[in-house]
C-alpha positions in Angstrom: 0.0 0.0 0.0 1.4 3.4 -1.0 2.6 5.6 1.9 2.2 8.8 0.0 -0.1 10.3 -2.6 0.9 12.1 -5.8 -0.4 15.3 -4.3 1.9 14.8 -1.3 4.8 14.4 -3.7 3.9 17.6 -5.6 3.5 19.7 -2.5 6.8 18.6 -1.1 8.7 19.0 -4.4 7.2 22.5 -5.0 7.8 23.7 -1.4 11.5 22.5 -1.7 11.8 24.3 -5.1 12.9 21.1 -6.9 9.7 20.3 -8.9 11.2 21.8 -12.0 14.2 19.5 -11.8 12.1 16.4 -12.3 12.1 15.0 -15.8 8.8 14.1 -17.5 9.7 10.4 -17.0 10.2 10.9 -13.2 6.8 12.8 -13.0 5.0 10.1 -14.9 6.5 7.4 -12.7 5.6 9.4 -9.6 2.0 9.6 -10.7 1.7 5.8 -10.8 4.0 5.4 -7.7 4.0 8.4 -5.4 6.5 6.6 -3.0 8.9 6.5 -5.9 8.5 10.2 -6.5 9.1 11.0 -2.8 12.3 8.8 -2.8 13.7 10.6 -5.8 12.9 13.9 -4.2 14.8 12.9 -1.1 17.8 12.0 -3.2 17.6 15.4 -5.0 17.6 17.1 -1.6 20.6 15.1 -0.5 22.4 16.1 -3.8 21.7 19.8 -3.2 22.7 19.6 0.5 25.9 17.6 -0.2 29.2 19.1 0.8 31.4 16.9 -1.3 31.6 15.3 -4.7 31.4 11.8 -3.1 28.1 12.7 -1.4 26.6 14.1 -4.6 27.7 11.1 -6.5 26.1 8.8 -3.9 22.8 10.7 -4.0 22.9 10.6 -7.8 23.7 6.9 -7.8 20.8 6.2 -5.4 18.3 8.1 -7.6 19.6 6.3 -10.7 19.2 2.9 -9.0 15.6 3.7 -8.2 14.9 4.9 -11.7 16.5 1.8 -13.2 14.8 -0.7 -10.8 11.3 0.8 -10.9 11.2 2.5 -14.3 13.8 0.9 -16.5 15.6 4.1 -17.2 18.2 6.6 -15.8 18.2 10.4 -15.6 21.5 11.1 -17.3 24.2 13.3 -15.8 21.8 16.0 -14.5 19.0 13.6 -13.4 16.5 15.4 -15.6 17.0 13.4 -18.8 15.6 10.1 -19.9 18.0 7.3 -20.9 16.4 3.9 -21.3 18.2 1.0 -19.6 19.8 -1.7 -21.7 17.1 -4.3 -22.4 17.0 -7.6 -20.5 14.6 -10.6 -20.5 12.6 -9.0 -17.7 11.8 -6.1 -19.9 9.7 -8.2 -22.3 6.1 -7.1 -22.1 3.1 -8.4 -24.0 -0.6 -8.0 -23.7 -2.6 -10.0 -21.2 -3.8 -13.4 -22.4 -7.4 -13.8 -23.3 -9.5 -15.0 -20.4 -12.6 -17.2 -20.4 -15.4 -15.5 -18.6 -18.0 -18.1 -19.4 -20.4 -18.6 -22.2 -23.5 -16.7 -23.1 -25.4 -20.0 -22.7 -24.4 -20.8 -19.1 -27.6 -19.5 -17.7 -29.6 -21.4 -20.3 -27.7 -24.6 -19.5 -28.4 -24.2 -15.8 -32.1 -23.7 -16.5 -32.3 -26.6 -19.0 -30.4 -28.9 -16.6 -32.7 -28.1 -13.7 -35.7 -28.7 -16.0 -34.4 -32.1 -17.0 -33.2 -33.0 -13.5 -36.7 -32.1 -12.1 -38.6 -33.5 -15.0 -40.3 -36.1 -12.8 -41.3 -39.7 -13.2 -44.1 -40.8 -15.5 -47.4 -41.2 -13.8 -50.8 -42.4 -15.0 -54.2 -43.3 -13.6 -54.7 -46.9 -12.3 -55.7 -49.5 -14.8 -59.4 -50.7 -14.7 -60.0 -53.8 -12.6 -62.6 -56.6 -13.2 -65.0 -57.7 -10.6 -67.5 -60.3 -11.8 -71.1 -59.7 -10.8 -72.2 -63.2 -11.9 -69.6 -65.3 -10.2 -71.7 -66.1 -7.1 -74.6 -67.1 -9.3 -72.4 -69.2 -11.6 -70.8 -71.0 -8.7 -74.2 -71.7 -7.2 -75.6 -73.0 -10.4 -72.6 -75.2 -11.0 -72.8 -76.5 -7.5 -76.5 -77.2 -8.1 -75.7 -79.2 -11.2 -72.9 -81.1 -9.6 -75.1 -81.8 -6.6 -78.1 -83.0 -8.7 -79.4 -86.5 -7.4 -79.4 -89.5 -9.6 -82.7 -90.3 -11.4 -85.2 -92.5 -9.6 -88.9 -93.1 -10.1 -91.5 -93.8 -7.4 -95.1 -93.9 -8.8 -96.4 -93.3 -5.4 -94.7 -89.9 -5.3 -95.6 -89.2 -9.0 -98.6 -86.8 -9.0 -99.5 -87.8 -12.6 -99.5 -91.4 -11.5 -101.8 -90.5 -8.6 -104.1 -88.7 -11.0 -104.1 -91.7 -13.3 -104.7 -94.1 -10.4 -107.7 -92.0 -9.2 -109.0 -91.9 -12.7 -108.5 -95.6 -13.4 -109.9 -96.6 -10.0 -112.9 -94.5 -10.6 -113.4 -96.0 -14.0 -112.8 -99.5 -12.6 -115.3 -99.0 -10.0 -117.7 -97.7 -12.6 -117.1 -100.7 -14.8 -117.5 -103.1 -11.9 -120.8 -101.5 -11.0 -122.0 -101.6 -14.5 -121.0 -105.2 -14.8 -122.8 -106.1 -11.7 -125.9 -104.1 -12.8 -126.0 -105.8 -16.2 -125.5 -109.2 -14.6 -128.3 -108.5 -12.1 -130.6 -107.4 -14.8 -129.9 -110.5 -16.8 -130.4 -112.7 -13.8 -133.5 -111.0 -12.6 -131.7 -109.4 -9.8 -130.3 -112.5 -8.4 -126.7 -112.6 -7.4 -124.6 -114.8 -9.5 -120.9 -115.9 -9.9 -121.0 -114.6 -13.4 -121.9 -111.1 -12.2 -119.1 -111.3 -9.7 -116.6 -112.5 -12.3 -117.7 -110.0 -14.8 -117.4 -107.2 -12.3 -114.0 -108.4 -11.2 -112.8 -108.6 -14.8 -114.0 -105.0 -15.5 -112.2 -103.7 -12.4 -109.1 -105.7 -13.2 -109.0 -104.2 -16.7 -108.7 -100.7 -15.4 -106.2 -101.9 -12.8 -104.1 -103.4 -15.6 -104.4 -100.2 -17.6 -103.0 -98.2 -14.6 -100.2 -100.6 -14.3 -99.4 -100.2 -18.1 -99.1 -96.5 -17.5 -96.2 -96.8 -15.1 -93.5 -97.2 -17.8 -94.9 -94.3 -19.7 -94.9 -92.2 -16.6 -91.4 -93.4 -15.8 -90.2 -92.2 -19.2 -92.1 -89.0 -18.7 -90.4 -88.5 -15.3 -87.0 -89.4 -16.8 -87.5 -87.0 -19.7 -88.5 -84.3 -17.2 -85.3 -85.1 -15.2 -83.2 -84.7 -18.4 -85.0 -81.5 -19.4 -84.4 -80.0 -16.0 -80.7 -80.9 -16.3 -80.6 -79.3 -19.8 -82.4 -76.2 -18.5 -79.9 -75.9 -15.7 -77.0 -76.2 -18.2 -78.7 -73.6 -20.4 -79.2 -71.2 -17.5 -75.6 -71.7 -16.6 -74.6 -70.9 -20.2 -76.7 -67.8 -20.2 -75.1 -66.5 -17.0 -71.7 -67.5 -18.2 -72.4 -65.7 -21.5 -73.3 -62.6 -19.6 -70.2 -63.0 -17.6 -68.2 -63.2 -20.8 -69.8 -60.1 -22.1 -68.9 -58.2 -19.0 -65.4 -59.5 -19.2 -65.1 -58.6 -22.8 -66.2 -55.1 -21.9 -63.5 -55.0 -19.3 -60.9 -56.3 -21.8 -61.9 -53.6 -24.2 -61.6 -50.9 -21.4 -58.2 -52.4 -20.4 -57.0 -52.4 -24.0 -58.0 -48.7 -24.4 -56.4 -47.9 -21.1 -53.1 -49.5 -22.3 -53.3 -47.6 -25.6 -54.0 -44.3 -23.8 -51.2 -45.0 -21.3 -48.7 -45.9 -24.1 -49.6 -42.7 -25.9 -49.2 -40.6 -22.7 -45.8 -42.3 -22.0 -44.6 -41.6 -25.5 -45.7 -38.0 -25.1 -43.7 -37.9 -21.8 -40.7 -39.4 -23.5 -40.9 -36.9 -26.3 -41.0 -34.0 -23.9 -38.1 -35.4 -21.9 -36.0 -36.1 -25.1 -36.8 -32.6 -26.3 -35.6 -31.1 -23.0 -32.4 -33.3 -23.3 -31.9 -32.2 -26.9 -32.2 -28.5 -25.9 -29.6 -29.1 -23.2 -27.3 -30.9 -25.6 -27.7 -28.0 -28.1 -26.9 -25.4 -25.4 -23.9 -27.5 -24.3 -22.7 -27.7 -27.9 -23.0 -23.9 -28.2 -21.1 -23.5 -24.9 -18.4 -25.8 -26.1 -18.2 -23.8 -29.3 -17.6 -20.7 -27.2 -14.9 -22.4 -25.2 -13.3 -23.8 -28.3 -13.2 -20.2 -29.7 -11.5 -19.1 -26.5 -9.0 -21.9 -26.8 -8.3 -20.9 -30.4 -7.8 -17.3 -29.3 -5.6 -18.4 -26.4 -3.6 -20.6 -28.8 -3.2 -17.7 -31.2 -2.2 -15.5 -28.3 0.5 -17.9 -27.2 1.7 -18.2 -30.8 1.9 -14.5 -31.2 3.5 -14.0 -27.8 6.1 -16.7 -28.6 6.8 -15.0 -31.9 7.1 -11.6 -30.2 9.4 -13.0 -27.6 11.5 -14.6 -30.3 11.8 -11.2 -31.9 12.6 -9.7 -28.5 15.2 -12.3 -28.0 16.7 -11.6 -31.4 16.8 -7.9 -30.5 18.5 -8.7 -27.2 21.1 -10.8 -29.0 21.6 -8.1 -31.6 22.1 -5.5 -28.9 24.4 -7.7 -26.9 26.5 -8.3 -30.1 26.5 -4.6 -30.7 27.7 -3.9 -27.2 30.3 -6.6 -27.5 31.5 -5.0 -30.8 31.5 -1.6 -29.2 33.5 -2.9 -26.3 35.9 -4.6 -28.6 36.4 -1.5 -30.6 36.8 0.6 -27.4 39.5 -1.9 -26.2 41.3 -1.6 -29.5 41.1 2.2 -29.3 42.5 2.0 -25.7 45.4 -0.1 -27.0 46.1 2.8 -29.3 45.9 5.2 -26.4 42.4 6.5 -27.0 40.3 5.8 -23.8 37.2 7.8 -24.8 35.4 4.7 -26.0 35.8 3.0 -22.6 34.8 6.1 -20.8 31.6 6.3 -22.8 30.8 2.7 -21.7 31.0 3.7 -18.1 34.6 2.6 -17.4 36.5 4.7 -14.8 39.4 6.1 -16.8 39.9 9.1 -14.6 43.3 7.8 -13.2 44.7 7.3 -16.7 47.2 10.1 -17.5 46.2 10.2 -21.1 42.5 10.5 -20.2 43.3 13.2 -17.7 45.2 15.1 -20.4 42.3 14.6 -22.9 39.8 15.9 -20.2 42.0 18.9 -19.6 42.2 19.6 -23.3 38.4 19.2 -23.6 37.9 21.6 -20.7 40.2 24.2 -22.3 38.4 23.9 -25.6 35.1 24.3 -23.9 36.3 27.4 -22.1 37.5 28.8 -25.4 34.1 28.0 -27.0 32.2 29.7 -24.2 34.4 32.8 -24.5 33.7 32.9 -28.2 30.0 32.3 -27.8 29.6 35.0 -25.1 31.6 37.4 -27.1 29.3 36.8 -30.0 26.2 37.5 -27.8 25.1 33.9 -27.7 24.1 31.5 -24.8 26.4 28.5 -24.3 24.6 25.2 -23.5 24.5 23.7 -20.0 26.6 20.7 -21.2 29.3 23.0 -22.5 29.3 25.0 -19.3 29.6 21.8 -17.3 32.5 20.6 -19.5 34.3 23.9 -19.1 34.4 23.9 -15.3 33.2 27.5 -15.2 30.9 28.3 -12.3 27.6 30.0 -13.1 28.8 33.1 -11.3 31.9 33.3 -13.6 29.7 32.8 -16.7 27.5 35.7 -15.7 30.6 37.9 -14.9 32.1 37.0 -18.3 28.8 37.8 -20.1 28.7 41.1 -18.3 32.2 41.8 -19.4 31.5 41.2 -23.0 28.4 43.3 -22.8 30.4 46.2 -21.4 33.1 45.6 -24.1 30.4 45.7 -26.8 29.2 49.0 -25.4 32.6 50.5 -25.4 33.2 50.1 -21.7 36.1 47.7 -21.7 37.5 46.9 -18.3 38.1 44.2 -15.8 35.4 41.6 -15.2 35.9 42.3 -11.5 36.0 38.7 -10.4 37.7 35.4 -10.8 36.4 32.1 -12.0 34.9 30.3 -9.1 36.0 26.7 -8.6 33.6 24.1 -10.0 32.9 21.1 -7.8 33.5 18.8 -10.8 36.7 20.4 -12.0 39.0 19.0 -9.3 42.4 20.6 -9.1 41.5 22.9 -12.1 39.0 24.9 -10.0 41.3 27.8 -9.2 40.1 31.4 -9.8 40.7 33.3 -12.9 40.8 37.2 -12.8 39.0 39.2 -15.4 42.2 40.2 -17.3 45.0 38.3 -15.6 45.0 35.3 -17.9 43.7 37.0 -21.1 45.1 38.9 -23.9 43.6 42.0 -25.4 39.9 42.4 -24.9 40.0 40.0 -21.9 40.4 36.8 -24.1 43.3 34.4 -24.5 45.0 34.2 -27.8 43.4 30.9 -28.5 39.9 32.2 -27.6 40.4 35.4 -29.5 41.3 33.5 -32.6 38.4 31.2 -32.1 36.1 34.1 -31.6 37.2 35.6 -34.9 36.4 32.4 -36.7 33.0 32.2 -35.1 32.0 35.7 -35.9 33.1 35.3 -39.5 31.5 31.9 -40.0 27.9 33.0 -39.0 25.1 30.8 -37.6 26.3 27.6 -39.1 29.4 27.4 -36.9 27.6 29.0 -33.9 25.2 26.0 -33.9 28.1 23.8 -32.9 28.3 25.6 -29.6 24.6 25.9 -28.9 24.6 29.6 -29.7 21.4 31.6 -29.9 22.2 34.4 -32.3 20.5 37.7 -31.8 18.6 37.2 -35.1 16.7 34.4 -33.3 14.7 36.9 -31.3 12.4 37.3 -34.2 11.4 33.6 -34.2 7.8 32.5 -33.7 7.0 30.9 -30.3 6.9 27.3 -31.8 10.3 27.9 -33.6 11.8 29.4 -30.4 10.6 26.2 -28.5 12.4 24.0 -31.0 15.5 26.1 -30.8 15.5 26.0 -27.0 15.2 22.2 -27.1 18.2 22.0 -29.4 20.3 24.2 -27.1 19.6 21.9 -24.2 20.4 18.6 -25.9 22.7 16.5 -23.8 25.8 15.8 -26.1 26.3 12.2 -26.8 22.7 11.2 -26.0 22.0 10.0 -29.5 23.8 10.0 -32.8 20.7 11.1 -34.7 19.9 14.3 -32.8 20.1 16.4 -36.0 17.8 14.1 -37.9 15.3 14.1 -35.0 15.2 18.0 -35.0 15.0 18.0 -38.8 11.8 15.9 -38.5 10.4 18.2 -35.8 11.1 21.3 -38.0 9.5 19.6 -41.0 6.4 18.6 -39.1 6.1 22.1 -37.6 6.4 23.6 -41.1 3.8 21.2 -42.5 1.2 21.9 -39.7 1.8 25.7 -40.1 3.1 26.4 -36.6 6.3 27.9 -38.0 7.1 29.9 -41.1 9.5 29.1 -43.9 11.9 31.8 -42.6 11.7 30.1 -39.1 12.5 26.7 -40.8 15.4 28.1 -42.8 16.9 29.7 -39.7 16.4 26.5 -37.5 17.9 24.3 -40.2 21.0 26.5 -40.3 21.3 26.3 -36.6 20.9 22.5 -36.5 23.4 22.2 -39.3 21.3 20.0 -41.5 
């Protein structure tokens, strides 16, 4: 969790008067990480409060380590520049991989699955049952048939025989009486054996007739027995037929029930299968979405691997280039030129040859500043730093040249203050003690003559702002100011970069052609 806010950083930097010393890279990094900004601010305070070169170097080193660790860049010699660190594998960056946040069909799948899971079992009304209404009757009738007694005939119990016997007895009695009456009439009313015999014969005739009726009556009784049996069987058949009719009706109802239940079950299965098909369709669409994600992820991995391959190739190329540069610097050092090694960060300060080269470069820078100031120009910060002049001496020298230009030639009134980075060469220099006529050394005076005669083209080598630049437009003046503050050695295509800026400004109408001509002459393109 951040300890400070960006507003805390800005307030502290502004109150300490150091906000303008922060580069744009430092400010941008501080916006995303205010603690970083506060740390750099503390190092800048240490640098300004340092009383020795070692303390200032330590403060600068600490700030550079922070920039390199957290931002991948350094601030250059003055801490206000932007120099990208040498690339390493940890610098490789690539967009985030595509993520799978689910399918548009997830909710549908959940609903369809719940519908299928809770579809329920198949239910249907109970099947019709059969209860016979004739079964007790049938059982009773069958039992009656089975329990039917065997046939037997007893004339005494036969009502028809009893009727015949009464009839034949009556007729026999009548015949006997008639026979006796006829015999009595024939005999003059006298009893006779003939009459008795005749009467007995008439009675016996009817008795024999009754006896002859018994077989007939037996047959009639037997036929009646058989007819009763057949009628019982017929009645049983009628009842059984009705039973069969009722059962057939039940079978028809059961068959229709089975048909209806089968139809309902098929309808249930169709609904279930449709729910399952809908679920499978949604799963297929979801799977298609996931396959598209996998395809995008696979393409992402392919593109990232390709980009990393390019990055690795670039690392290899830069490593080879640094190796070649180092090899060339070592070869130059063998020939006595240690500038290559110094530009790579090697400490060559103890090398006598380097010390002499630095001294020559400082002397040349001093001469260039003298020439620039005498021409009314403004030397760059880098040139001032290389010369070892203090800001106070620069101002004093400028004032001297201004007085000289106005006809008031005299002493500058002060010596050159010692610069903290100039070591033993920081001794004072009086206004006229080390100079020839006009306050310049012979070398500087000769250089001044060349500068004044060469015009803007040569002045641009020293970061000069000729007086004619005062008529530049604001946009052109901004470009010129940027050119004057370029850190020497930052890039080898500085002129080309400023040429492009001038061309773009001319194209968009922010500067005139006269501005462009002047700027191009200053840049030296």
